[in-house]
Legacy VTK file of the C-alpha trace (Angstrom):
# vtk DataFile Version 3.0
C-alpha trace
ASCII
DATASET POLYDATA
POINTS 118 float
0.000 0.000 0.000
2.808 2.400 0.886
4.456 1.749 -2.463
1.202 2.454 -4.297
0.689 5.719 -2.428
4.290 6.760 -2.998
4.119 5.959 -6.716
0.851 7.794 -7.243
2.010 10.854 -5.315
5.409 11.039 -6.977
4.088 10.512 -10.493
1.272 13.003 -10.007
3.593 15.552 -8.389
6.076 15.193 -11.258
3.298 15.740 -13.808
1.995 18.820 -11.990
5.513 20.191 -11.616
6.057 19.796 -15.359
2.775 21.568 -16.127
3.652 24.444 -13.783
7.100 24.795 -15.391
5.464 24.834 -18.809
3.091 27.611 -17.703
5.989 29.652 -16.300
7.783 29.352 -19.646
4.582 30.301 -21.482
4.181 33.386 -19.278
7.798 34.403 -19.812
7.466 34.022 -23.594
4.172 35.946 -23.530
5.782 38.862 -21.701
8.699 38.874 -24.152
6.373 38.877 -27.189
4.343 41.691 -25.658
7.444 43.772 -24.981
8.605 43.347 -28.568
5.168 44.289 -29.920
4.979 47.275 -27.559
8.329 48.586 -28.778
7.038 48.550 -32.392
4.184 50.931 -31.511
4.505 54.645 -32.085
5.082 56.902 -29.090
1.433 58.031 -28.967
0.199 54.448 -29.182
2.599 53.441 -26.411
1.261 56.195 -24.152
-2.360 55.205 -24.793
-1.612 51.525 -24.276
0.332 52.263 -21.100
-2.669 54.121 -19.685
-4.896 51.146 -20.490
-2.406 48.812 -18.787
-2.315 50.984 -15.663
-6.110 50.918 -15.496
-6.060 47.130 -15.948
-3.486 46.704 -13.188
-5.781 48.661 -10.907
-8.822 46.635 -11.995
-7.026 43.323 -11.318
-6.336 44.406 -7.731
-10.045 45.007 -7.151
-11.676 42.183 -5.139
-14.733 42.305 -7.454
-12.577 41.869 -10.554
-14.204 40.618 -13.775
-12.098 39.656 -16.823
-14.507 41.558 -19.072
-13.335 44.793 -17.420
-9.820 44.445 -18.844
-8.943 46.819 -21.680
-5.462 45.673 -22.709
-4.601 42.451 -24.483
-1.597 42.107 -22.195
-3.623 41.707 -19.013
-6.222 39.556 -20.779
-3.429 37.171 -21.740
-1.938 37.203 -18.244
-5.365 36.494 -16.805
-5.793 33.520 -19.167
-2.436 32.105 -18.064
-3.388 32.651 -14.421
-6.656 30.785 -15.000
-4.739 27.839 -16.486
-2.484 27.819 -13.416
-5.474 27.835 -11.078
-6.961 24.847 -12.912
-3.880 22.757 -12.178
-4.466 20.910 -8.939
-0.880 20.846 -7.730
-1.844 19.861 -4.184
-4.419 17.181 -5.061
-2.065 14.370 -4.065
-1.561 15.931 -0.651
-5.249 16.631 -0.157
-6.288 13.088 -1.020
-3.543 10.979 0.553
-2.344 12.847 3.649
-5.628 12.423 5.586
-5.560 8.680 4.854
-1.947 8.341 5.969
-2.639 10.417 9.080
-5.639 8.242 9.958
-3.583 5.069 9.585
-0.830 6.572 11.729
-3.343 7.565 14.389
-4.755 4.033 14.443
-1.305 2.554 14.898
-0.416 5.059 17.606
-3.700 4.539 19.478
-3.791 0.756 19.368
-4.340 -0.707 22.810
-1.295 -2.106 24.507
-2.260 -5.070 26.634
0.071 -6.154 29.385
1.604 -9.527 28.890
0.366 -12.064 31.461
2.818 -14.599 32.730
LINES 1 119
118 0 1 2 3 4 5 6 7 8 9 10 11 12 13 14 15 16 17 18 19 20 21 22 23 24 25 26 27 28 29 30 31 32 33 34 35 36 37 38 39 40 41 42 43 44 45 46 47 48 49 50 51 52 53 54 55 56 57 58 59 60 61 62 63 64 65 66 67 68 69 70 71 72 73 74 75 76 77 78 79 80 81 82 83 84 85 86 87 88 89 90 91 92 93 94 95 96 97 98 99 100 101 102 103 104 105 106 107 108 109 110 111 112 113 114 115 116 117
């Protein structure tokens, strides 16, 4: 049983770790592409887009944030990446197996110890 639990946890954790690394790389590439595209804009377009980004940064900090409120493509893309990250259940293995292991440990620790009669 311990081997099964260990295998499932390790395999699942490795898969989730790989997905999280992939999302970090995707986010880094997204920011780089955006920076390159931003630099190609004219100065007036950069100023207008910067204002939209500042408003979006403020909107994202609002507790009643709605993705439809975002004006800039940059923050829409970041929000999409964040949503993908939230969908990954990186702690599922812990949430499903730790209570079981703790219960088994508690049963072993609480087992009655009868005195030996001689």
